[in-house]
PAZAVO-179834 format. One record per atom (N, C-alpha, C, O): residue in one letter; atom name; x, y, z. Coordinates in pm, 1 decimal, padded with zeros to 6 digits. Each point is the difference from the previous one (the first is absolute). Layout:
<pts>
<pt A, CA, <X, Y, Z>>
...
</pts>
This chain:
<pts>
<pt X, N, <00569.5, 09014.4, 09362.3>>
<pt X, CA, <00039.9, -00138.5, 00000.5>>
<pt X, C, <-00066.2, -00073.9, -00115.1>>
<pt X, O, <-00113.1, 00030.3, -00038.1>>
<pt X, N, <00180.7, -00122.0, -00013.7>>
<pt X, CA, <-00058.0, -00081.2, -00105.8>>
<pt X, C, <-00101.7, -00097.3, 00059.3>>
<pt X, O, <00010.4, -00041.0, 00115.6>>
<pt X, N, <-00107.5, 00005.9, -00196.7>>
<pt X, CA, <-00104.1, -00089.6, 00047.3>>
<pt X, C, <00057.1, -00136.5, 00039.2>>
<pt X, O, <-00045.8, -00061.2, 00096.5>>
<pt X, N, <00145.3, 00014.0, -00171.0>>
<pt X, CA, <00056.3, -00131.1, 00030.1>>
<pt X, C, <00074.0, -00000.4, 00134.2>>
<pt X, O, <00009.0, -00104.1, 00065.1>>
<pt X, N, <00044.1, 00220.0, -00023.2>>
<pt X, CA, <00066.9, 00006.7, 00129.8>>
<pt X, C, <-00099.9, -00004.6, 00115.5>>
<pt X, O, <00033.9, -00043.2, 00110.2>>
<pt X, N, <-00155.6, 00087.2, -00135.3>>
<pt X, CA, <-00099.9, -00003.0, 00106.1>>
<pt X, C, <-00049.1, -00141.6, 00028.1>>
<pt X, O, <-00032.6, -00033.7, 00113.9>>
<pt X, N, <00027.5, -00047.6, -00216.5>>
<pt X, CA, <-00048.8, -00134.9, 00019.9>>
<pt X, C, <00111.4, -00097.2, 00036.4>>
<pt X, O, <-00026.2, -00104.3, 00059.8>>
<pt X, N, <00149.4, 00137.0, -00095.0>>
<pt X, CA, <00113.6, -00087.4, 00026.0>>
<pt X, C, <00094.8, 00071.1, 00095.7>>
<pt X, O, <00054.3, 00104.9, -00034.7>>
<pt X, N, <-00033.4, -00158.5, 00152.5>>
<pt X, CA, <00083.2, 00066.1, 00100.6>>
<pt X, C, <00148.6, -00024.1, -00018.6>>
<pt X, O, <00080.1, 00055.3, 00075.3>>
<pt X, N, <-00040.4, -00135.7, -00172.5>>
<pt X, CA, <00141.2, -00026.8, -00023.5>>
<pt X, C, <00065.1, 00117.7, -00071.0>>
<pt X, O, <-00055.7, 00053.9, -00095.6>>
<pt X, N, <00173.1, -00014.2, 00142.0>>
<pt X, CA, <00075.9, 00103.3, -00067.9>>
<pt X, C, <00135.1, -00058.1, -00037.9>>
<pt X, O, <00043.5, -00099.8, 00057.4>>
<pt X, N, <00022.1, 00161.5, -00152.9>>
<pt X, CA, <00129.0, -00051.0, -00043.7>>
<pt X, C, <00108.0, 00042.2, 00097.8>>
<pt X, O, <-00020.1, 00088.9, 00082.7>>
<pt X, N, <00132.4, -00152.4, -00093.2>>
<pt X, CA, <00113.6, 00034.4, 00085.1>>
<pt X, C, <00043.5, 00144.4, -00025.9>>
<pt X, O, <00036.6, 00072.1, 00092.8>>
<pt X, N, <-00040.9, -00031.2, -00218.4>>
<pt X, CA, <00039.7, 00135.9, -00036.7>>
<pt X, C, <-00091.6, 00103.0, 00067.2>>
<pt X, O, <00047.4, 00100.2, 00053.6>>
<pt X, N, <-00177.0, -00125.1, -00056.8>>
<pt X, CA, <-00095.0, 00091.0, 00064.8>>
<pt X, C, <00020.6, 00004.0, 00150.9>>
<pt X, O, <-00009.4, 00106.0, 00061.9>>
<pt X, N, <00037.4, -00221.0, -00003.6>>
<pt X, CA, <00022.2, -00005.5, 00144.5>>
<pt X, C, <00124.8, 00079.1, 00038.8>>
<pt X, O, <00000.3, 00070.2, 00101.1>>
<pt X, N, <00105.0, -00081.6, -00181.0>>
<pt X, CA, <00123.6, 00073.9, 00029.8>>
<pt X, C, <-00023.2, 00150.2, -00012.9>>
<pt X, O, <00053.0, 00078.0, 00079.1>>
<pt X, N, <-00132.0, -00036.8, -00178.6>>
<pt X, CA, <-00031.7, 00142.2, -00014.6>>
<pt X, C, <-00074.4, 00052.1, 00122.5>>
<pt X, O, <00031.1, 00107.1, 00052.0>>
<pt X, N, <-00129.7, -00184.2, -00006.6>>
<pt X, CA, <-00077.7, 00043.0, 00116.9>>
<pt X, C, <00086.4, 00005.5, 00125.4>>
<pt X, O, <-00012.6, 00092.1, 00080.7>>
<pt X, N, <00099.9, -00190.4, -00064.8>>
<pt X, CA, <00089.5, -00001.2, 00115.9>>
<pt X, C, <00095.6, 00118.7, -00004.5>>
<pt X, O, <00028.5, 00060.3, 00103.5>>
<pt X, N, <00020.8, -00026.6, -00220.6>>
<pt X, CA, <00091.6, 00112.3, -00014.6>>
<pt X, C, <-00066.0, 00130.9, 00036.5>>
<pt X, O, <00060.5, 00083.7, 00067.0>>
<pt X, N, <-00183.1, -00065.1, -00109.8>>
<pt X, CA, <-00072.2, 00123.0, 00033.6>>
<pt X, C, <-00024.3, 00008.5, 00150.1>>
<pt X, O, <00015.3, 00106.6, 00059.6>>
<pt X, N, <-00052.6, -00217.0, 00000.9>>
<pt X, CA, <-00023.8, -00002.1, 00143.6>>
<pt X, C, <00128.7, 00027.5, 00077.1>>
<pt X, O, <-00001.2, 00074.4, 00098.1>>
<pt X, N, <00111.7, -00133.9, -00141.7>>
<pt X, CA, <00128.5, 00019.8, 00067.7>>
<pt X, C, <00044.5, 00145.5, -00011.1>>
<pt X, O, <00051.0, 00056.5, 00096.7>>
<pt X, N, <-00069.4, 00003.9, -00211.7>>
<pt X, CA, <00038.9, 00139.8, -00018.0>>
<pt X, C, <-00083.8, 00091.7, 00088.7>>
<pt X, O, <00052.7, 00091.7, 00063.0>>
<pt X, N, <-00181.0, -00116.4, -00058.6>>
<pt X, CA, <-00088.1, 00081.4, 00083.7>>
<pt X, C, <00035.6, -00015.7, 00148.2>>
<pt X, O, <00000.6, 00097.9, 00074.6>>
<pt X, N, <00028.5, -00218.9, -00032.9>>
<pt X, CA, <00036.8, -00025.7, 00138.6>>
<pt X, C, <00131.6, 00069.1, 00035.8>>
<pt X, O, <00013.3, 00056.3, 00108.6>>
<pt X, N, <00083.8, -00060.8, -00200.2>>
<pt X, CA, <00128.9, 00063.6, 00025.7>>
<pt X, C, <-00015.2, 00151.1, 00014.2>>
<pt X, O, <00059.3, 00060.2, 00089.5>>
<pt X, N, <-00137.8, 00000.6, -00176.3>>
<pt X, CA, <-00021.0, 00144.1, 00007.6>>
<pt X, C, <-00071.9, 00036.4, 00129.9>>
<pt X, O, <00037.8, 00095.5, 00067.9>>
<pt X, N, <-00139.9, -00171.1, -00034.3>>
<pt X, CA, <-00073.2, 00028.0, 00123.7>>
<pt X, C, <00086.3, -00015.3, 00123.4>>
<pt X, O, <-00008.9, 00080.2, 00092.9>>
<pt X, N, <00091.6, -00182.2, -00091.5>>
<pt X, CA, <00090.3, -00021.0, 00113.9>>
<pt X, C, <00101.2, 00112.5, 00009.6>>
<pt X, O, <00029.3, 00047.5, 00109.7>>
<pt X, N, <00023.9, -00004.4, -00221.9>>
<pt X, CA, <00097.8, 00109.2, 00000.7>>
<pt X, C, <-00061.9, 00128.5, 00051.7>>
<pt X, O, <00062.5, 00072.7, 00077.2>>
<pt X, N, <-00184.7, -00044.2, -00119.2>>
<pt X, CA, <-00066.9, 00122.7, 00044.1>>
<pt X, C, <-00027.8, -00005.1, 00150.0>>
<pt X, O, <00018.8, 00099.4, 00070.1>>
<pt X, N, <-00063.4, -00214.4, -00021.1>>
<pt X, CA, <-00034.3, -00011.3, 00141.2>>
<pt X, C, <00124.4, 00002.2, 00088.6>>
<pt X, O, <-00000.2, 00061.8, 00106.4>>
<pt X, N, <00105.2, -00128.8, -00150.0>>
<pt X, CA, <00118.3, -00015.1, 00084.2>>
<pt X, C, <00114.9, 00092.1, -00038.5>>
<pt X, O, <00114.5, -00026.8, 00036.5>>
<pt X, N, <-00141.9, 00133.7, -00108.8>>
<pt X, CA, <00104.7, 00092.6, -00040.2>>
<pt X, C, <00057.8, 00068.6, 00124.7>>
<pt X, O, <-00072.5, 00073.3, 00067.3>>
<pt X, N, <00200.1, -00094.7, -00034.7>>
<pt X, CA, <00055.2, 00052.4, 00124.8>>
<pt X, C, <00010.3, 00152.1, 00003.6>>
<pt X, O, <-00014.1, 00058.3, 00107.5>>
<pt X, N, <00037.8, 00007.6, -00218.9>>
<pt X, CA, <00012.0, 00145.7, 00002.3>>
<pt X, C, <-00132.3, 00066.0, 00036.1>>
<pt X, O, <-00002.6, 00094.8, 00078.6>>
<pt X, N, <-00106.3, -00143.6, -00134.8>>
<pt X, CA, <-00129.9, 00056.4, 00033.8>>
<pt X, C, <-00037.4, -00033.0, 00144.5>>
<pt X, O, <-00064.4, 00080.5, 00067.3>>
<pt X, N, <00103.7, -00196.5, -00020.2>>
<pt X, CA, <-00030.1, -00037.4, 00138.5>>
<pt X, C, <00072.3, 00093.3, 00096.7>>
<pt X, O, <-00056.3, 00038.3, 00102.6>>
<pt X, N, <00178.5, -00002.1, -00133.7>>
<pt X, CA, <00074.7, 00092.3, 00086.7>>
<pt X, C, <-00059.4, 00139.5, -00003.9>>
<pt X, O, <-00005.0, 00068.2, 00102.4>>
<pt X, N, <-00039.9, -00025.1, -00218.9>>
<pt X, CA, <-00057.6, 00134.0, -00011.8>>
<pt X, C, <-00131.4, 00011.7, 00075.4>>
<pt X, O, <-00031.9, 00106.5, 00052.9>>
<pt X, N, <-00043.7, -00213.6, -00047.3>>
<pt X, CA, <-00130.5, 00007.8, 00062.9>>
<pt X, C, <00004.0, -00029.2, 00150.0>>
<pt X, O, <-00100.1, 00019.3, 00069.1>>
<pt X, N, <00214.5, -00065.6, -00018.0>>
<pt X, CA, <00007.2, -00028.7, 00142.5>>
<pt X, C, <00024.8, 00129.2, 00078.2>>
<pt X, O, <00064.9, 00091.4, -00050.9>>
<pt X, N, <-00115.7, -00083.1, 00173.4>>
<pt X, CA, <00019.8, 00121.6, 00078.8>>
<pt X, C, <00146.6, 00013.1, 00041.9>>
<pt X, O, <00070.3, -00100.3, 00012.2>>
<pt X, N, <-00024.6, 00222.3, 00009.7>>
<pt X, CA, <00139.4, 00019.4, 00041.1>>
<pt X, C, <00025.5, -00055.4, 00140.6>>
<pt X, O, <-00092.0, -00009.7, 00081.3>>
<pt X, N, <00215.0, -00025.6, -00054.1>>
<pt X, CA, <00039.0, -00053.1, 00130.2>>
<pt X, C, <-00005.7, 00113.2, 00102.5>>
<pt X, O, <00060.0, 00105.2, -00022.2>>
<pt X, N, <-00131.2, -00124.4, 00134.5>>
<pt X, CA, <-00008.7, 00106.3, 00099.2>>
<pt X, C, <00131.5, 00027.3, 00071.6>>
<pt X, O, <00018.7, 00109.7, 00052.6>>
<pt X, N, <00071.2, -00204.2, -00049.0>>
<pt X, CA, <00131.7, 00024.4, 00056.9>>
<pt X, C, <00014.0, -00030.0, 00146.5>>
<pt X, O, <00112.5, 00003.4, 00050.0>>
<pt X, N, <-00216.3, -00032.0, 00021.8>>
<pt X, CA, <00011.2, -00029.5, 00143.0>>
<pt X, C, <-00030.9, -00148.1, 00024.7>>
<pt X, O, <-00105.9, -00034.1, 00052.8>>
<pt X, N, <00198.0, -00051.7, -00090.8>>
<pt X, CA, <-00015.8, -00142.8, 00017.6>>
<pt X, C, <00038.2, -00037.8, 00142.8>>
<pt X, O, <00116.9, 00014.4, 00035.8>>
<pt X, N, <-00208.1, -00061.4, 00046.1>>
<pt X, CA, <00031.4, -00030.8, 00140.3>>
<pt X, C, <00093.1, -00119.5, 00014.1>>
<pt X, O, <00059.1, -00018.7, 00106.4>>
<pt X, N, <-00044.3, -00062.4, -00210.1>>
<pt X, CA, <00084.5, -00118.3, 00010.6>>
<pt X, C, <00141.6, 00026.1, -00046.6>>
<pt X, O, <00085.1, -00088.0, 00012.7>>
<pt X, N, <-00056.8, 00204.9, -00066.0>>
<pt X, CA, <00136.6, 00027.3, -00047.8>>
<pt X, C, <00091.6, 00026.5, 00119.0>>
<pt X, O, <-00042.5, 00053.7, 00102.3>>
<pt X, N, <00169.2, -00092.5, -00117.6>>
<pt X, CA, <00096.0, 00010.2, 00110.3>>
<pt X, C, <00087.1, 00124.1, -00016.6>>
<pt X, O, <00086.3, 00021.8, 00085.0>>
<pt X, N, <-00101.4, 00055.8, -00181.4>>
<pt X, CA, <00093.4, 00107.3, -00024.0>>
<pt X, C, <-00041.3, 00127.6, 00046.3>>
<pt X, O, <00072.8, 00098.0, -00015.8>>
</pts>
């Protein structure tokens, strides 16, 4: 970091947009990894097949 940035907490609009973009990208990737439906299906246990509430 530059010395002037340490003493002055003001950042430019351009710098703020860059930081927001990086945060948004990281959040999107993390959300996709956590909520990926294909991996969720692969990691879930198989259906035992004896559902007591089924009518068939």
